[in-house]
N, C-alpha and C positions, 0 to 999 in steps of 0.2 A: 525683474526676475520672477519667474513663476514659483509660487509656493504651494506645496501640496496641502490639501485640506486635512484637518485633524483626523477625519474618518479614514482617509487613505493610509495615514501613518499607522492607525490602529489595525487596519486590515492587514498591513504588511507585518506588523508585530505578531499577529495571531497565526501567521503562516509557519509551517514546518519547512525547513530547507529541503528542496527536491533532491539535492545530491545526497543528503543524509538518508533519505528514503531509498534511493537507488543503491547506496552503499550498504544498506541494512537488509536487503532481501535474503540474506543468509546464503547457505550452501547451494541454493537453487540457481545462483547466478552462473555457475559453471555449466549446468544443464541447459539453461537458457542460451548461453553462448554457443554451445555445441549444436543446438537445434534451431538457431536463428530466431529465438524467442525474444520478445522485447517487452519490458515493463514501461508503460507510458504513464507517467505521473501527470494527471490532469489538474488537480487542485489539492491544496493542503490547508485551506483555511480552517481556523479554529481547531486544528489538530485532527480534522476529518480528512483522511487521505482518500482521494478518488483516483483509482488507477484502472487501466485496462491492460490485458495481456494480448499482445499482438504478434505479428510475424508468424513464426513457426508454431506459436501457441493456438492460432486460429484453427479450430476443428480438431485439435489434438485431444485424444482420449485421456491424456495425463494432465490436462490443464486444471481440473479441479484439485488434484493433489498438489500441483505446483502452487495454485492459489492458496491452498491451506497452509503450506509451508511459509509462503510470503506473509500471509495474515499473522501467523504465529510470531514470526520475527519482528514484524512491524508493531504489533500490539504490545510487545515488551518494551518499546521505546517510551520514555517518560512523556514526551510532548504529544504522543499519538492518542487520540480519544476513540477513533474508529477507523476502519478501513473498508471502503466501498469499492467493490469490483463492478464497474459500470456495465459490463457485458454479462453479468450474472455468472462469472466463472466460479464463484464459491457458493455451493449449495448451503442452505440454511442449517442442515444437520451437521455439516462439517464446521461451520462457524460456531455452533453450539458446543461441539466437541472440544474445540480449541479454547473457547471461553471457559469451559469447565476445567480444562487442563491448567490454564493460566491462573484461575482462581484457586486451584489446589496447590499451586507453587508459591502462593503468597504467604 
Protein backbone atom coordinates (compact mmCIF):
# COMPACT_ATOMS: atom_id res chain seq x y z
CA UNK A 1 0.00 0.00 0.00
CA UNK A 2 1.21 3.49 -0.86
CA UNK A 3 1.82 5.77 2.09
CA UNK A 4 1.93 9.53 1.63
CA UNK A 5 5.14 11.22 2.74
CA UNK A 6 4.95 13.40 5.87
CA UNK A 7 5.41 16.62 3.87
CA UNK A 8 2.28 15.79 1.84
CA UNK A 9 0.26 15.37 5.02
CA UNK A 10 1.56 18.69 6.34
CA UNK A 11 0.73 20.35 3.01
CA UNK A 12 -2.86 19.11 3.26
CA UNK A 13 -3.12 20.18 6.89
CA UNK A 14 -2.10 23.74 5.94
CA UNK A 15 -4.83 24.10 3.33
CA UNK A 16 -8.15 25.87 3.87
CA UNK A 17 -11.15 23.92 2.57
CA UNK A 18 -12.17 25.29 -0.83
CA UNK A 19 -15.86 24.86 -0.07
CA UNK A 20 -15.48 27.05 3.03
CA UNK A 21 -14.01 29.74 0.78
CA UNK A 22 -16.84 29.47 -1.74
CA UNK A 23 -19.43 29.52 1.04
CA UNK A 24 -17.83 32.63 2.53
CA UNK A 25 -17.79 35.03 -0.42
CA UNK A 26 -20.62 36.78 1.31
CA UNK A 27 -23.56 38.62 -0.23
CA UNK A 28 -21.64 38.86 -3.51
CA UNK A 29 -22.67 35.31 -4.45
CA UNK A 30 -26.17 36.39 -5.50
CA UNK A 31 -24.70 39.01 -7.85
CA UNK A 32 -22.20 36.50 -9.24
CA UNK A 33 -24.99 34.02 -9.90
CA UNK A 34 -27.12 36.63 -11.67
CA UNK A 35 -24.26 37.67 -13.96
CA UNK A 36 -22.65 34.28 -14.60
CA UNK A 37 -19.64 35.24 -12.51
CA UNK A 38 -17.45 32.50 -11.12
CA UNK A 39 -15.03 32.45 -8.18
CA UNK A 40 -12.29 29.98 -9.06
CA UNK A 41 -10.31 28.90 -5.98
CA UNK A 42 -6.86 27.96 -7.26
CA UNK A 43 -4.94 27.32 -4.04
CA UNK A 44 -5.40 27.62 -0.28
CA UNK A 45 -2.01 26.52 1.03
CA UNK A 46 -0.90 28.05 4.34
CA UNK A 47 -4.06 30.12 4.52
CA UNK A 48 -3.11 32.14 1.43
CA UNK A 49 -6.13 31.97 -0.84
CA UNK A 50 -5.40 32.34 -4.55
CA UNK A 51 -8.52 33.00 -6.57
CA UNK A 52 -9.58 34.40 -9.89
CA UNK A 53 -12.88 35.91 -10.90
CA UNK A 54 -14.04 34.44 -14.17
CA UNK A 55 -17.06 34.11 -16.43
CA UNK A 56 -19.21 37.23 -16.31
CA UNK A 57 -16.56 38.95 -14.17
CA UNK A 58 -14.10 39.04 -17.05
CA UNK A 59 -14.03 42.61 -18.35
CA UNK A 60 -16.82 43.78 -16.04
CA UNK A 61 -16.33 47.28 -14.64
CA UNK A 62 -17.75 46.16 -11.27
CA UNK A 63 -15.14 43.41 -10.79
CA UNK A 64 -12.88 45.48 -8.46
CA UNK A 65 -15.84 46.16 -6.15
CA UNK A 66 -16.80 42.49 -6.24
CA UNK A 67 -13.20 41.55 -5.42
CA UNK A 68 -13.16 44.04 -2.54
CA UNK A 69 -16.29 42.51 -1.00
CA UNK A 70 -14.90 38.99 -1.40
CA UNK A 71 -11.56 40.05 0.11
CA UNK A 72 -13.36 41.57 3.11
CA UNK A 73 -15.46 38.44 3.70
CA UNK A 74 -12.55 36.03 3.37
CA UNK A 75 -10.07 38.01 5.48
CA UNK A 76 -12.47 37.75 8.40
CA UNK A 77 -12.07 33.94 8.41
CA UNK A 78 -9.75 32.65 11.12
CA UNK A 79 -7.71 30.33 8.88
CA UNK A 80 -7.16 32.89 6.10
CA UNK A 81 -3.86 34.80 6.13
CA UNK A 82 -4.14 36.53 2.76
CA UNK A 83 -6.23 36.60 -0.41
CA UNK A 84 -4.52 36.92 -3.76
CA UNK A 85 -6.52 37.73 -6.88
CA UNK A 86 -4.30 36.22 -9.54
CA UNK A 87 -5.68 38.37 -12.35
CA UNK A 88 -5.21 41.61 -10.42
CA UNK A 89 -8.92 42.16 -9.81
CA UNK A 90 -8.28 43.93 -6.48
CA UNK A 91 -6.35 47.21 -6.76
CA UNK A 92 -3.81 47.92 -4.00
CA UNK A 93 -5.69 50.98 -2.70
CA UNK A 94 -8.85 48.88 -2.21
CA UNK A 95 -6.85 46.20 -0.38
CA UNK A 96 -5.37 48.86 1.90
CA UNK A 97 -8.84 50.31 2.58
CA UNK A 98 -10.21 46.92 3.64
CA UNK A 99 -7.12 46.12 5.72
CA UNK A 100 -7.62 49.43 7.60
CA UNK A 101 -11.32 48.66 8.07
CA UNK A 102 -10.64 45.18 9.44
CA UNK A 103 -7.91 46.57 11.71
CA UNK A 104 -10.38 49.10 13.10
CA UNK A 105 -12.94 46.38 13.81
CA UNK A 106 -10.57 44.40 16.04
